N, C-alpha and C positions, 0 to 999 in steps of 0.2 A: 421527576428530575432524571431518573435513569433512562427513561424513554427518550428524553431530549438528547442526552449524551449519545445514545445509540444511533439516533437519526443523524446527528452531526458526524459521528464516526463513519457511518455508512455513506453519507454524501461526500465527505472528504476522500474516502477510499475510492468511490466511483470517479471522482474528479482526477485523482492520481492515475487510475487505470485509463481514463480517457486521454489524458496528456501523454501517457506512455504509448497508447495506440496511435495517436496522431503523429508522434515522433517516428514510430516505426513506418508509418505510411509515407512520411516525408523523406525518410532515408532511402526506402526501397522503391518507391513508385513515382516520386516527383524529382524532376531535374533541378538541383540546387546549385548555386555557386559554391566554389570550393570552401570559402570561409564559412558559409552557412552549413555545409556538410560537417565540418569539424565541430562547430558549435552544437549542432543537433546530435552528433554522435557522442559528444561529451555529456550533454544533458541526458541522453538515453542511458549512458553508463551510470550516471549518478542516480537516476530513477530506478534502476534495477535493484539496488540495495533497499530503497524505500518500498518498492513493490513487494520484495521478499518479506520484509517486516510486516507489511500490511496483510499479506496473504497468510502469514503465520499467525497473526492476531485473530483472523476470522476462522482459520481451520486448525489451529493448534489445540491439542487436547489438554494442555497444562492449565488453561483457564478453567476448564470444567473441574479438574481435580482441586484447584484452589477454592472454588465455590463449594465443593463437597466438604472440604476441611472446615470451612466457616460454618456450614450447616451442622456439623458434628460437634462444634464447640471448640475445636482446636484453633490456635492462632497461627501456627506455622512457624513460630519463632523459636 
C-alpha cells in the first residue's frame, strides 16, 4: 500500500514538473498571441508554489525526523 502511494506521488510530481517545463518553453521560445502569453504566465506563476511544495516534500529533512520519532515510540503530540 505504501509503495503504491509512493508511485502515485512520484508520477504526479513528475507530471507537475513536466507541465512547468512545457510552460517555460512556451513562454520563452514559442511565439504566442498576447492573450495566451498572459494565460501561460499566470499558470506558470501558480505552478511555482506547487512546485516548491513538491520539491520540499521530496527533499525536506522533516519527513525523516517524523519517521524517526515514530520508530522511537513517540507520537509527536
